[in-house]
Structure formats: structure tokens, C-alpha cells
C-alpha positions, 0 to 999 in steps of 0.5 A: 623909778617908774620913768627910769625902768626899761627892759635894760634896767630890769635885766640888770636888776634881775641879774642881781649885779650892782648898777646905777641908773643916771638920768639927764635932759636929752637934747633932740638936736644932739649929734652924738647921743653917747657924747651928749650923755658924757657931757650932760653927766660930767663924765670922761667920754672914755667911760661912756660907751655907745651901742652900735648895731652892725650888719654883715649883709645877710639874713632877716630878723636878727640874723647877721646882726652884731652889737658893738660897744665902743667908747663915745668919742671913738669910731668903730673900725668896721673891719674888726667885725667882718669883711662885709660889715656895715652899720645896720639901717636904723629901722632894722636896728630899732625893730630887732632890738626893741629900742629907738636909735640913741637909746639902744642898750646892750641889755634887755633887747628883744632878741639877744644878738652876738655882742662885742665889747671894745677892750678899753672898757676893762680899764675902768671900774665902771662904764656907762651904756645906754639904759634903753632910752635917750636921756638914761644911762646905766652904770655897771662894771664892764665885767658884768656887761661882758658876762650878761651879754656873753660878749667877746672883748677885743679892740673895736675902735679905730687905731 
């Protein structure tokens, strides 16, 4: 698993949770990394979740950032995060999480950020999130993801 080990996969292994790592050939021209993963792995897009970093407009370092985990084909409703919420600049999200955009995992970040998980995740036995690099997905139980990230679960997708 040399090329498939990342801080995210190490975090899952260290926590002792059941998980699987799935690799696919990443297309650099892909518009949506999470939808690309669903298609490449032959998965229902409702089971593949994207990790978005949102800013409330304040603070430096990790302050004012929240991780939002939403289904790949859905759009995050920023109002569910906060009145002034906006997508964090890519450079800031990469610096704070330690991952490259399109490979940001909710696990194994440089600094644990507050995390929100869309409630639709709980409808599945397992879900897929980035394993820490483009072309690598981590499959795990949604309850394990919530526990490992100390996440709040609520509707985050647009109605």
C-alpha cells in the first residue's frame, strides 16, 4: 500500500475502523473530483461525498474554517453553515488541511477543523470520501466518519 498510504488512511487504520481504499486513474481535466471518482469506480454518486472547506470570513490559520461533507452530485447550501459563509480560498484550504484541492480528506488533516456531514450519509452502509489525494477514495461507515471527525450531522445540501 506504499502509494496508497496518506495521513487519511493512516488515521483510519490507527482508529481501528473498518475501511477500504479504492484507487482510480485521475483525469486532470475533470470538472468535479467527487463525481469523477463515482464514475471511475462505478458508484452511485449519492454514496461519494466531497469535502469542502468553508470560511466564515474571520480568523487566520484554521480559525473560521469548517469542513462540509456533501454528496458529490449535490450543491452545498452555504446558509446552513452560517450567514457570512463562503467557500474558503483554495490556497488557504490546502495550507490548513495539508491536502491539495480535489484530494482534501476529512481525516488526517494538519489541524482538525469543525466538521459537518450531510444527513444523507446516514442512509448508506458505507460512503466514500477522499483518501487524501486525487485518484484515491476511502470507503467507511458514515457513523465512523462522524465519530472520527467529531462531526455534527445535518442537512447541508440545497433543497
